[in-house]
C-alpha positions in Angstrom: 87.6 108.1 162.0 85.8 107.4 158.2 86.3 111.7 158.4 90.0 111.0 159.0 90.3 108.4 156.6 88.8 110.5 153.7 91.3 113.4 154.5 94.1 111.2 154.3 92.8 109.3 151.2 91.8 113.2 149.7 95.4 114.2 150.4 97.2 111.0 149.1 94.8 111.6 145.8 96.2 114.8 145.3 99.9 114.2 146.0 99.3 111.9 143.6 98.6 114.0 141.1 100.7 116.3 141.6 103.7 113.6 140.9 102.1 112.8 137.7 102.1 116.6 136.5 105.7 116.7 137.6 106.9 113.4 135.7 106.1 115.3 132.5 108.7 118.1 132.7 111.7 116.9 130.7 113.6 119.7 131.3 117.5 118.7 131.6 118.4 118.7 135.0 122.1 120.1 136.1 124.7 117.9 137.6 127.9 118.9 139.2 131.2 117.2 139.9 130.0 115.9 143.1 126.6 115.2 141.6 126.5 111.6 139.6 124.7 111.8 136.4 122.5 108.7 138.0 120.5 111.3 139.7 116.6 110.8 139.7 114.7 110.8 136.3 112.2 113.6 136.1 110.8 111.8 132.8 110.8 107.8 132.2 110.2 108.4 128.5 111.8 106.4 126.2 112.4 107.2 122.2 113.3 105.8 119.1 112.2 102.2 117.5 111.5 100.1 120.1 112.5 101.6 122.9 116.4 101.4 122.2 118.0 103.0 124.9 121.7 101.1 124.9 125.6 101.1 125.2 127.6 98.4 123.9 130.1 96.1 125.7 132.9 95.6 123.4 136.4 93.4 123.3 139.1 95.1 124.3 140.8 94.4 121.3 138.1 95.9 119.3 135.5 93.8 117.8 137.3 93.1 114.5 139.3 90.2 115.6 140.3 86.8 113.9 138.9 84.6 116.2 136.7 84.4 119.5 135.2 88.5 120.2 135.4 88.3 124.0 133.9 91.3 125.9 136.0 93.3 128.5 135.5 91.1 131.7 135.0 87.8 130.2 137.7 85.7 129.3 138.6 82.3 126.9 139.0 80.2 130.3 135.2 81.3 131.0 132.9 78.3 131.4 128.7 79.5 131.0 128.7 79.6 134.9 131.2 81.9 135.3 130.3 84.2 132.2 127.0 84.3 133.3 128.5 85.6 136.6 130.5 87.9 135.5 127.8 89.1 133.0 125.3 89.5 136.2 128.0 91.8 137.9 128.8 94.2 134.3 124.9 94.5 133.8 124.2 95.2 137.1 126.9 98.0 137.3 125.6 99.0 133.6 121.7 99.2 135.1 123.3 101.0 138.3 125.2 103.3 136.6 123.2 104.4 133.4 120.0 104.3 135.1 117.5 103.6 132.4 119.7 101.7 130.1 117.7 98.6 128.3 120.0 97.4 125.9 123.4 95.9 125.4 124.9 95.9 121.6 127.1 92.6 121.9 129.1 91.8 118.9 129.7 88.1 117.3 131.4 86.8 114.1 131.6 82.6 112.9 134.5 81.2 114.8 133.0 82.8 117.6 129.8 80.8 117.0 131.0 77.7 115.2 133.5 76.6 117.9 133.5 76.5 121.2 132.9 79.6 122.7 129.4 80.1 121.7 128.9 77.4 124.5 130.2 79.5 126.7 129.4 83.3 125.6 125.8 81.9 125.5 125.7 82.3 129.5 126.8 86.3 129.4 124.0 87.2 126.8 121.5 84.6 128.7 122.2 86.9 132.0 121.6 89.6 130.0 118.5 88.9 128.8 117.2 87.8 132.3 118.2 90.6 133.6 115.6 92.8 131.7 117.7 94.0 129.1 117.6 93.7 125.3 120.4 92.6 123.3 121.8 93.3 119.8 123.8 90.5 118.4 125.9 92.0 115.1 128.1 90.5 113.3 131.8 91.9 112.6 134.5 90.8 109.9 137.6 89.5 110.9 140.9 92.3 111.6 143.0 90.7 109.4 140.4 91.2 106.6 138.9 94.5 107.6 137.7 95.4 104.0 133.7 96.0 104.9 133.2 92.3 103.8 132.0 89.0 104.3 135.0 87.0 105.3 133.1 83.5 104.5 129.7 83.5 103.2 129.1 79.7 104.0 130.3 80.4 107.8 128.4 83.5 107.6 125.0 81.9 107.1 125.6 78.9 109.0 126.4 81.7 112.0 123.2 83.4 111.7 121.8 80.0 111.5 122.8 78.8 114.6 122.1 82.0 116.2 118.7 82.3 114.7 117.8 79.0 115.9 118.7 79.8 119.7 117.3 83.4 120.2 115.0 83.8 117.3 111.7 83.1 119.1 112.7 85.8 122.0 111.5 88.9 121.5 114.6 90.8 123.0 117.0 89.9 120.7 117.5 91.8 117.7 119.9 90.8 115.4 122.0 92.9 113.1 123.8 91.8 109.9 126.9 93.1 109.2 128.4 95.9 110.7 130.0 98.5 108.3 129.7 96.8 105.0 131.9 99.3 103.2 133.2 97.1 101.3 129.8 96.8 99.2 127.8 99.2 96.9 124.2 100.0 97.9 123.1 97.3 95.3 125.5 94.5 96.8 124.3 95.4 100.2 120.9 95.1 99.2 121.3 91.3 97.8 122.9 90.7 101.1 119.8 91.6 103.0 117.3 90.4 100.5 119.2 86.8 101.1 119.3 87.2 104.8 115.4 87.9 104.8 114.5 85.1 102.6 116.6 82.7 104.8 114.9 83.8 108.2 111.5 84.9 107.3 110.3 83.8 110.4 112.2 86.6 112.2 109.9 89.4 113.2 111.3 92.5 110.8 111.5 94.7 113.9 114.0 92.7 115.8 116.4 93.1 112.4 118.7 95.8 112.2 120.1 96.3 108.8 123.5 98.9 108.7 123.3 101.7 106.4 125.6 101.9 103.2 129.7 102.6 104.1 130.6 102.3 107.8 126.8 102.2 108.4 127.1 106.1 107.8 123.9 106.5 105.7 120.9 104.9 106.0 118.9 106.4 103.0 119.5 104.3 100.5 118.2 100.7 102.2 115.5 102.8 103.7 114.1 103.5 100.5 113.5 100.4 99.5 110.3 99.0 100.3 111.9 94.9 100.3 112.8 95.7 104.0 110.1 98.1 105.1 109.2 97.4 108.6 113.0 96.7 109.3 115.2 98.5 111.8 118.5 100.2 110.3 121.4 100.9 112.0 123.4 104.0 111.7 126.9 105.3 112.7 128.4 108.9 113.0 131.3 110.1 114.8 133.0 113.5 115.9 136.4 112.6 114.3 134.5 112.5 110.4 134.6 116.2 110.7 137.3 118.4 111.9 135.1 121.3 112.9 131.5 121.6 113.1 129.0 123.7 115.2 126.6 122.3 116.8 123.7 123.4 113.9 125.7 121.7 111.8 125.9 118.8 113.3 122.5 118.0 113.8 122.1 119.3 110.1 124.6 116.6 110.1 122.7 113.5 112.1 119.4 115.0 110.0 121.3 114.1 106.6 122.6 110.8 107.4 118.8 110.0 109.0 116.7 111.4 105.6 112.6 110.4 106.4 113.4 107.2 108.5 114.4 108.4 111.9 111.3 106.4 113.2 113.2 103.2 111.8 116.9 104.4 113.2 119.1 103.0 115.6 122.2 104.4 116.2 124.3 101.7 117.4 127.4 103.5 117.3 128.3 107.3 118.2 130.9 108.8 121.3 133.6 110.9 121.9 137.0 110.8 124.1 135.4 110.8 127.7 138.9 110.2 129.8 140.0 113.8 128.3 137.9 115.7 131.1 135.8 117.5 129.2 132.4 119.1 129.9 130.3 117.4 127.7 127.0 119.0 129.5 128.2 122.4 130.3 131.4 122.7 128.3 132.2 125.2 125.0 130.1 124.0 121.8 133.2 125.5 120.1 134.6 122.3 121.0 134.0 119.6 117.7 133.2 116.8 120.5 131.2 118.6 122.8 129.3 120.1 119.8 128.7 116.8 118.2 127.6 115.4 121.5 125.4 117.6 122.7 124.2 117.6 118.9 123.7 114.0 118.9 121.7 114.2 121.8 119.5 117.0 120.9 118.5 114.8 118.3 118.0 112.1 119.3 116.0 113.7 122.2 113.9 115.8 120.1 113.3 113.6 116.9 112.9 110.4 118.7 115.9 108.4 117.6 117.4 105.6 119.7 120.4 105.4 120.3 123.5 103.0 121.5 126.6 104.1 122.6 130.0 103.1 121.8 131.1 102.1 124.0 129.6 101.4 127.3 132.4 99.1 128.2 135.6 98.5 126.5 138.7 97.9 128.6 141.5 101.1 127.6 139.3 102.5 125.1 139.2 106.5 125.7 135.8 107.0 124.2 134.7 104.5 126.8 131.7 105.9 129.3 132.2 103.3 132.3 135.4 101.7 133.5 136.3 97.9 134.7 137.3 97.3 138.7 137.7 94.2 140.1 138.9 91.1 139.1 137.5 86.9 138.5 133.3 87.6 139.3 133.9 90.6 141.5 134.0 92.9 139.0 133.1 96.8 140.0 131.9 99.4 137.4 132.4 103.0 137.3 131.6 105.9 135.8 133.9 107.5 133.2 132.4 110.9 132.6 129.3 111.9 134.5 128.9 114.8 132.0 128.8 112.3 129.1 126.7 109.9 130.9 124.1 113.2 131.4 123.9 113.6 127.9 123.9 110.0 126.7 120.8 109.5 128.8 119.3 112.9 127.5 119.3 111.7 124.6 117.6 108.2 125.5 114.6 111.1 127.0 115.4 110.9 130.2 116.2 113.9 133.4 
């Protein structure tokens, strides 16, 4: 009996060691139209700043709104309880359809935090956190302005005070000061970030995201300022910003926008049409959008850059990676483009 136990133990040990060796393999796995991108991972590696592997959950109207930002699936008539229940279904859908996702980027603006919606919206935020996810809360300006500048400075600082009083001590909540600040030059933008750090000195810098200049399109100027050492850098880049590039040219473009700060970069927005039927895994890289997605995921994986796809879920957005179904609290989530999902997850260091 003892001998049998020893033989079994030896077998199990050998199996375990072989499994460990196999886990180190990070070669992309081919999928077919019948094989969804939620296949078993060959690697559980995470790449990039804070190990962030995320998607955006956005308002169907876009996050530039004049009133409350209401992510797809929630409604203005929700309660804390119903918002929490809906978030439970939606985040479960994210986790099932995008295995390895660990972060959700959510919008805020001054009206959403100053008015009664905040007491409801926190139901969705809290549930997202309760399901083991990190949350990035980023500030959007209003649609009527849309000039890349803070609409009301006093309301802006009141908003951030309320948000940080609520979530400042939660290590899984990150704060993105201002989305796409294209209305400011580099010096002006730095002044805003210096004030944020001065007002909220107890928030760890590793949980603060500073958007790059322009449409968050280049982080080198902010990254080079030693006053912001330790802060994360939020970067955006889209395929439609260029009419035609090869995969190699897109890879070079990504790296030029990050400079020497890739270890602090979180790409909080990147995306391309997902309802077009394009094969972002095996399609022709002569196509600008395919070249862009392939290049992005290559750079994220190889250079170890954190990324958050835009959008993971936004109703009626051609770029949305996922689709919402059902009604009320009975929400279902399906994948729009499994090959696109494959590439996003590949960029996270998975597959």
